[in-house]
Each structure stands twice: as structure tokens, then as C-alpha cells.
C-alpha positions in Angstrom: 17.1 -5.9 0.7 19.5 -5.4 -2.3 18.3 -8.7 -3.8 14.7 -7.8 -3.2 15.1 -4.5 -5.2 16.6 -6.3 -8.2 13.8 -8.9 -8.0 11.1 -6.2 -7.9 12.5 -4.4 -11.0 12.6 -7.8 -12.8 9.0 -8.5 -11.7 7.8 -5.2 -13.1 9.4 -6.0 -16.5 7.9 -9.6 -16.2 4.5 -8.0 -16.0 5.1 -5.8 -19.0 6.8 -8.0 -21.5 4.1 -10.7 -21.9 1.8 -8.0 -23.1 3.8 -7.8 -26.3 3.3 -11.5 -27.1 -0.4 -11.0 -27.3 -2.5 -9.2 -29.9 -2.5 -5.5 -28.9 -5.2 -3.0 -29.7 -5.1 0.7 -28.8 -8.2 1.2 -26.7 -8.2 5.0 -26.6 -6.1 8.1 -26.6 -6.7 11.5 -24.9 -4.2 14.2 -25.2 -2.4 14.6 -21.9 -3.7 11.3 -20.6 -1.5 8.9 -22.7 -2.1 5.9 -24.9 -4.4 3.2 -23.5 -3.8 -0.4 -24.9 -5.6 -3.7 -24.4 -4.3 -7.2 -25.2 -6.3 -10.1 -26.4 -6.1 -11.9 -23.1 -7.5 -9.0 -21.1 -4.3 -7.1 -20.0 -4.4 -3.3 -20.0 -1.6 -0.8 -20.0 -1.1 2.9 -20.6 2.0 4.7 -21.9 2.2 8.3 -20.9 4.9 10.9 -20.5 5.8 14.6 -20.7 8.6 17.0 -21.5 9.4 20.2 -19.5 12.0 22.5 -21.1 13.0 25.2 -18.5 14.7 28.5 -18.1 15.9 30.0 -14.8 17.6 33.3 -14.1 18.9 34.3 -10.7 20.4 37.6 -9.5 21.2 39.2 -6.2 19.5 42.5 -5.2 22.7 44.1 -3.8 25.2 42.5 -6.2 25.6 45.1 -9.0 29.0 43.6 -9.9 27.5 40.1 -10.1 26.3 38.8 -13.5 22.9 37.0 -13.4 23.1 33.2 -13.1 21.2 31.7 -16.1 20.4 28.0 -16.6 18.7 26.4 -19.6 17.8 22.7 -19.3 15.3 19.9 -19.8 13.7 20.0 -16.3 12.0 16.7 -16.8 11.6 14.2 -19.6 9.6 11.2 -18.3 8.0 8.1 -19.7 5.6 6.0 -17.6 4.0 2.7 -18.2 1.0 1.7 -15.9 -0.8 -1.6 -16.4 -2.8 -4.5 -15.0 -2.5 -8.2 -15.5 -5.5 -10.3 -16.7 -6.4 -10.5 -13.0 -7.2 -6.9 -12.4 -6.2 -7.1 -8.8 -2.5 -7.0 -9.9 -1.1 -3.8 -11.4 2.4 -2.3 -12.0 4.2 0.9 -12.8 7.5 1.6 -14.4 8.6 5.3 -14.7 11.9 6.7 -15.9 13.4 10.2 -16.4 15.5 10.2 -19.5 17.8 12.9 -18.2 17.9 11.8 -14.6 16.8 15.1 -13.1 16.1 15.3 -9.3 13.1 16.9 -7.7 15.4 18.5 -5.2 17.9 21.2 -6.1 20.7 19.9 -3.8 20.3 16.1 -4.5 21.5 13.7 -7.0 19.1 12.8 -9.8 18.2 9.2 -10.9 16.9 7.7 -14.1 14.7 5.2 -12.4 11.7 6.9 -10.8 9.1 4.2 -10.1 9.2 0.4 -10.3 6.6 -1.4 -8.2 3.9 -4.1 -8.3 0.7 -3.6 -6.4 -2.2 -5.9 -5.4 -5.8 -5.0 -4.4 -6.6 -7.1 -1.3 -10.1 -5.7 -1.4 -11.7 -2.9 -3.4 -10.6 -0.6 -0.6 -7.3 -2.0 0.5 -4.1 -2.0 -1.7 -0.5 -3.0 -1.0 2.5 -2.2 -3.2 6.1 -3.4 -3.1 9.0 -1.7 -4.9 10.2 1.8 -5.4 7.7 4.7 -5.5 6.8 8.0 -3.9 6.4 7.6 -0.2 3.2 8.5 1.8 5.2 10.0 4.7 6.3 13.2 2.8 4.3 16.5 2.8 1.2 16.7 0.6 2.9 18.4 -2.3 4.7 15.1 -3.0 1.3 13.5 -3.7 1.1 15.7 -6.8 2.5 14.6 -10.1 5.2 16.9 -11.5 3.2 17.9 -14.6 0.2 19.0 -12.5 2.0 21.4 -10.2 0.5 24.8 -9.7 3.9 26.6 -9.9 7.0 25.7 -11.8 9.0 24.2 -8.9 7.9 22.5 -5.7 8.2 24.6 -2.6 11.4 25.0 -0.6 9.6 23.0 2.2 9.8 20.0 -0.1 13.4 20.6 -0.9 14.3 20.8 2.8 12.5 17.8 4.2 11.2 15.4 1.5 12.7 12.0 0.5 10.3 11.7 -2.5 10.9 8.1 -3.4 11.8 5.0 -1.4 12.0 1.3 -1.6 9.8 -0.9 0.5 6.2 -1.9 1.3 3.3 0.5 0.9 -0.2 0.0 2.1 -3.3 2.2 1.7 -7.0 1.9 2.5 -10.3 3.8 2.4 -13.1 3.9 4.9 -16.5 5.5 4.4 -17.4 7.4 7.6 -20.6 9.0 6.4 -22.7 9.7 3.4 -19.8 11.4 1.7 -16.9 11.6 4.1 -13.9 9.2 3.9 -10.8 8.3 6.0 -7.8 7.2 4.0 -5.0 5.5 6.1 -1.5 4.8 4.7 1.3 2.7 6.1 4.9 2.4 5.0 8.0 0.2 5.7 11.0 1.1 3.7 14.8 0.8 3.7 15.0 4.4 4.7 17.8 5.2 2.2 15.9 6.8 -0.6 15.7 5.8 -4.2 17.8 3.5 -6.4 19.7 1.9 -3.6 21.1 -1.1 -5.4 24.3 -1.3 -3.3 24.7 -1.7 0.5 21.9 -0.5 2.8 22.8 1.5 5.8 21.1 1.7 9.1 17.8 0.1 9.9 14.2 0.4 8.5 12.0 3.4 8.2 8.5 3.0 9.5 5.7 5.6 9.1 2.3 6.4 7.9 -0.3 9.0 7.1 -4.0 9.5 7.7 -6.2 11.7 5.6 -9.8 12.8 6.2 -12.1 14.0 3.4 -15.2 15.4 5.0 -17.0 16.3 1.7 -16.1 13.2 -0.2 -13.6 12.4 -2.9 -12.3 15.0 -5.3 -13.4 14.8 -8.9 -11.1 13.0 -11.4 -8.5 12.2 -8.6 -8.1 16.0 -8.0 -6.7 15.2 -4.6 -3.4 14.4 -6.4 -3.3 17.5 -8.6 -2.6 21.1 -7.3 -4.8 23.4 -9.4 -8.6 23.0 -9.6 -8.7 22.4 -13.4 -12.1 20.6 -13.2 -13.6 23.5 -11.2 -15.2 21.5 -8.4 -18.9 22.2 -8.1 -19.0 21.6 -4.4 -16.2 22.3 -1.8 -13.6 19.6 -1.5 -11.2 19.3 1.4 -8.6 16.8 2.6 -6.8 17.2 5.9 -3.9 14.9 6.8 -1.2 14.1 9.2 2.0 12.1 8.6 4.8 10.6 10.8 7.9 8.6 10.1 10.8 7.2 12.1 14.1 6.3 10.4 16.2 4.0 12.4 19.7 4.9 11.4 20.0 7.6 8.7 23.0 7.9 6.4 22.3 11.3 4.7 20.8 14.7 5.5 17.1 13.6 5.2 17.2 9.9 4.3 17.3 10.6 0.6 20.8 9.5 -0.5 22.1 6.2 0.9 25.6 6.2 2.4 26.3 9.9 1.9 27.1 10.6 5.6 28.5 7.8 7.8 29.7 7.5 11.4 31.6 4.8 13.2 32.1 3.7 16.8 35.4 2.5 18.5 34.9 -0.9 17.0 34.7 0.6 13.5 31.1 -0.4 13.1 28.5 1.9 11.7 26.6 4.0 14.3 24.0 6.3 12.7 21.6 8.9 14.1 17.8 8.3 14.1 15.6 10.7 12.3 12.0 11.6 13.1 9.7 13.6 10.8 6.0 14.6 11.3 3.6 17.1 9.8 0.1 18.2 9.0 -1.4 19.5 5.8 -4.6 20.2 3.9 -5.8 20.9 0.3 -9.1 22.8 -0.5 -10.7 23.2 -3.9 -13.8 24.9 -5.1 -14.9 26.4 -8.5 -11.3 27.0 -9.7 -9.9 28.2 -6.4 -7.4 26.0 -4.6 -5.3 26.4 -1.4 -2.6 24.1 0.0 -1.2 24.3 3.5 1.7 22.2 4.9 3.7 22.1 8.1 6.8 19.8 8.7 9.0 19.2 11.8 12.1 17.0 12.1 14.2 15.9 15.0 17.2 13.6 15.5 18.7 11.4 18.2 22.5 10.9 18.2 24.0 7.6 19.5 26.4 8.1 22.4 29.0 5.7 21.0 30.0 7.6 17.8 33.7 8.4 17.8 34.6 8.7 14.1 33.2 10.1 10.9 33.8 8.9 7.4 35.2 11.4 4.9 34.0 11.5 1.2 37.3 9.8 0.2 36.6 6.9 2.6 39.1 7.8 5.2 38.1 8.5 8.8 38.5 11.3 11.3 37.9 11.8 15.0 37.5 15.5 14.6 34.0 16.9 15.2 34.9 20.6 15.4 32.1 23.2 15.8 33.4 26.7 16.2 36.6 25.5 17.8 35.0 23.1 20.2 34.9 19.3 19.9 31.1 18.6 19.9 30.0 15.4 18.3 26.2 15.9 18.7 26.3 19.5 17.4 28.6 18.5 14.4 26.3 15.6 13.4 23.1 17.6 13.7 24.7 20.4 11.7 24.8 18.1 8.7 21.2 17.1 8.9 17.9 18.8 7.8 16.6 19.6 11.3 14.0 22.2 12.1 10.5 23.1 11.0 8.8 25.0 8.2 5.5 25.7 6.6 4.2 26.3 3.1 1.0 28.1 2.1 0.0 28.5 -1.5 -3.1 29.4 -3.4 -4.3 29.9 -6.9 -7.3 30.7 -9.0 -7.8 29.1 -12.4 -10.1 31.1 -14.8 -12.4 29.5 -17.3 -10.1 30.8 -20.1 -7.2 28.6 -18.9 -5.2 31.4 -17.2 -4.1 30.7 -13.6 -2.8 33.2 -11.1 -0.9 31.7 -8.2 1.0 32.7 -5.1 3.1 31.0 -2.4 4.8 31.8 0.9 7.3 29.3 2.5 9.0 29.8 5.8 11.9 27.7 7.2 13.2 27.7 10.7 16.3 25.7 11.4 17.3 24.2 14.7 20.3 25.6 16.5 22.4 23.0 14.7 21.1 22.1 11.3 22.2 22.1 7.6 19.2 24.4 7.0 21.6 27.1 8.2 24.1 26.4 5.4 24.5 29.8 3.7 25.1 28.5 0.2 22.0 26.3 -0.1 19.7 27.5 2.7 19.8 30.0 5.6 17.0 31.8 3.8 14.0 31.9 6.1 11.3 33.3 3.7 10.4 32.7 0.1 7.7 34.7 -1.7 6.5 33.4 -5.1 4.0 34.7 -7.7 3.1 32.8 -10.8 1.1 33.0 -14.0 0.1 29.9 -16.0 -1.7 29.4 -19.3 -3.3 25.9 -19.7 -3.3 25.1 -23.5 -5.7 22.2 -23.1 -8.6 21.2 -20.9 -6.3 19.0 -18.8 -2.6 19.0 -17.9 -1.6 18.1 -21.5 0.1 21.4 -22.3 0.8 24.6 -20.4 3.2 27.4 -20.2 4.2 28.9 -16.8 6.2 31.8 -15.5 7.1 32.7 -11.9 9.1 35.1 -9.8 10.5 34.3 -6.4 11.9 36.8 -3.8 14.2 35.1 -1.4 15.0 36.6 2.0 18.8 36.6 2.5 18.8 38.7 5.7 20.4 35.9 7.8 23.6 35.9 5.7 23.9 34.0 2.4 26.5 32.9 -0.1 26.3 33.4 -3.9 26.4 30.4 -6.4 30.2 30.2 -6.0 30.0 30.0 -2.2 31.1 33.6 -1.5 29.4 35.5 1.3 27.3 38.4 0.2 24.9 40.9 1.8 21.9 40.5 -0.4 18.5 39.0 -1.2 17.7 36.9 -4.3 15.3 37.2 -7.2 14.6 34.0 -9.2 12.7 34.1 -12.5 11.5 30.9 -14.1 9.8 29.9 -17.4 8.7 26.4 -18.3 6.7 24.6 -20.9 4.9 21.3 -20.2 3.9 19.1 -23.1 2.4 15.7 -22.3 1.7 12.6 -24.4 
């Protein structure tokens, strides 16, 4: 698998570089949509990207002696190249983030986002091989980061999503009526997340998704963008369900390869299995949009595990949970196990202002990292947001949001100290696209 990943990245570059040996003409440019080029031999490619400078402030409602936590940073700075070969059935994508920011607050960022080659078997069936966003996450992960309704993705995404993986991705489309469609997706990946150029751990991850669109396709691929910026003239709805099984997981959710490892008596890796499933929907009509998502995860722990690998590479046979040696409880306590749902809505006015709201609820299992007081153990998140779109698409916008976080279950501050408090988070972000 390691060799295949390197070959895929080289293949993507192989598709891109020959374009520069031909006579290149800029075909068109639309602000926010990128630069479209065409070569003399029929190849096409588009260069796009966006910057998102960001400010966040956080304070605790009962922490008068605590100074607010402030953070200024470039949230995302991405460049993407999409293109086709002379044979339009072949296409590719290469996307990088120049500052390596992660979509998840508690995960390591990566510079390489997408690197894959795809092929249209028919007009309705496509396969892709390489690294890309997976189809087995919740629906919010179908949305590009510069087209989000609120500044950050929901905490449901932070808790359960893997975002990008390396493997084989297939999708299709079936017409089931005058307007209705069914869109099936199938995925086989390494199950270790993105940018795994070293050793793979565990087995493969297999999963899929099926979407039903009773009123036909959304306008201008609006199924993959959160706000209804085109103001759909007729109601549009997509309802979906997803499922995945990760045979041997080496991190909390299958997002970071080799982060958490276990061994048996023969010093061979023995890793828990991880199952995730969910349902979701997206509705749009005349500027109004509503997104609903539900996710549930479970784990199966092998009976032969006797050792755990520490971060320094040494091993230990201690699996202490509240003074008791409990291997299964200890392992599950380091995984993202439980369920949650996210419901958000918004209305985009004709003048470009958008008013949005979100409610996210997380319910951890008895043993789960979702009960970690520093990063999680917060069952309810309430967010309101205001956005101003400065162009007729997603080319430029400024957004502000406030989130109230329920800390009633017992939480820690940013330094890991226990406090009796709730949280208030304020965010401001500017998006400027090529």
C-alpha cells in the first residue's frame, strides 16, 4: 500500500506536467471559481484556491480569574488543480494546504489534501484511486471548506470524521423517475487516514453510502455546498445513509495512522475493529437551507491483547481504569465511541446577508474518549452566525459566530485544569477565493 500511495502522487503529477509542454490558453476566469486553461492538444485544467484568515476568542462563564484565550491564524490557505487529459474520461486533482491546517481541532494537520486520478467508466459511473475525502463520513464533509454555512464544521464532524483517506472510491447515479435520482458510493481504503506514507496498521476499511434525491439534482452542484446561494426555485432534498467497517484501527477514529497500538503475547499487533454508521439530509429552497446528521460508532476489542505501546515506543501491560485492570474498558476509553446528531439551518437574503444557527449534541458511550474533559465531555453546542457574501458565489465573504458550550458534565480549561464552567467561543473569519 505504501508503494501504491507514492505511485498515485507521481501519477497525478504525470497528468499535470505534460500540460505545460503544450501551448496553453486561458479559457475563462470567474472570480471565486478559479482560472480555467486549455492546451493545444485538448487537455483542460483549472487552478483555484482560497485564503481564510481567522480570529478566535474563548472564555469561561465562571472563570472570572481566567484571561480569555485568543488565537489569530491563517485557518486555511489552499491551492487546488483539477484537470482532464485529452481523453475526457480521465481526470485528476491535486490540492495542498500551505500551512498544513487540520479540519479537526484535536488532530495533526497535513500539507497534502487531495491527490487522486479518476476514470469515468460510463457517464454515470466513476472510480477514483488515491487520497481524497471519503464518502463514509457525515454529509458536512461533502461540503468544501470555503462554502461552509458557519465558520467551523460542527463538533459532530470533529468527533467522528476521518475526512481524507487513501484507497479506491466508486460512485454512480441512477435515474428512478422523471426527476428523482439514487446515488450509490463504495469505498475501500487503508483505514489509516491521510498522508500515510509509512507503515500501514491493521486491515482495510470498507464502506459506502447511498443518497436519494426525490426532486432531482441541486442547481450548480448545490448538494455539495451548505448555504442556498443560488436560491433554488423548487425544493431540493437529498437523504442519505452511510456505513463503514475498519478492520483494525490504530487511532481514535481511524484518522491518524499508528497513534494507538496494542500487542498480543507474541508481540504482534492486535487492534480493535471500528464500525461507524449514520443518516443525514440536506434541504434547500429559495435561500433557506437545513442540514441534519446522525452518527453512531461501536468497537470490537480482540481478546488476545495483552500489551499497549506507549508514545515513546516502550510497552506496558497496565490497563488501569479507576484502579481496576480492565483491558476492554481502557481501549474503548481511548476511542471516539458513542453517538451524536447535528441540526443546522440558515437563510440567505438577496442582499448577501445570511443568518444561521446550529445545535450539536454528543452522547459518549460508558467508555469513550468523548468523555475526555479537556477536549470533549461537552454534550451540547449552540451556535449562531452572521455572514455577508461579498460576491454572487463563494468568492469572498466575511463571517462571525458565537458558540455556547455546555460544560455541566465537568470540563477542563485549555491548560487541563478542572473548572466548573461553561464556554463561550467567538469567531471571525474572512474568505477570499481565487
